[in-house]
N, C-alpha and C positions, 0 to 999 in steps of 0.2 A: 372301826374305832368304837370304843364303848361310850355310851352317852347317859347311862343311868347308874345309880349306885348298886342296884342288884347285879348289873353286868360287871361292874368293877369288882364286887365281892365274889362273884362266881369265877372271874378270871384269877383273882388272888387265891381262892380256894384250890383251883386247878393247879396253879403254880406250886402251892404249898404241898400238894399231893406228890408232884414230881420231885420237889426238893427232898421230901422225906424218903422217897424211894431211892434217890441217889445217895442220901446219907446212909441208908441201910446197906447199899452196895459198898460204900466206903468202909463201913464197919466190918464187913466180911473180909476186906483186905487187912484191917487192923487185927482181926483174928488170925489171919494167915501170918502176919508179922510175929504175933505171939508164939505161934507154932515154930516158926523158922529161927527166931533169935535164940541162941544158946545160953546167953548170960542175961540175968535179970537186970543188970546194970545198963544194958543197951536199950531197954524199953524207953527211957527218957534220953532223948538226943536233942539237946538245945540247938545245935546247928541246924538240924533238920526242921525243928519247930520254926525257927526264924525263917528258914528257906520257904517252907509251906506258906506261912503267913505273908511273907514278902511277895511271893508269886501271886497269891490271892489278891493282895492290895494292888499290885501292878495290873492285874486283869480287871479289877474293879474300876480303876481309872480309865482303862481302855474302853469299857462298856458304859461309862457314865453312872456307875454305882458309887455312892459315897464311900471314900476310902476309910474314913473313921469308923463307920458302921461295919464295914467289911473286916477291918482289923479286930474290932471288938468281938464280932461273931466268930471269927477264926481263932482268936485267942481262947474263947470258951470251948469251941469245937475241938481244937487240938488238945487242950488240957483234959477235956472229958475223954477223948480217945486214948490219951496216955494212961489215964487212970484205968480205963476199961481194959487196955492191953495188959497192964500190970496184973489185974485180977485174972484175966485169961491165962497169962503166963504162969501164974501160981497154980492154976488148975491143971495145967498140962503136965 
């Protein structure tokens, strides 16, 4: 267990590094989706967006992470990924 602020900060910094690495991996899959999708109209899929956010919020509740924060983070993440996928789709 951590007992000092430097330990807390070091642990958070380590977690942030892991989170960013995972988000990078997630973005590689977004790039794959842009390559695979044949129609630009399929880049935005509202059903899938709701599904992804819903699953994340459900998991947040299971692990004791605030559902409101999770929903907000995932809303921003998914919207950013949709925008990124659209740009990548146009480039392909």
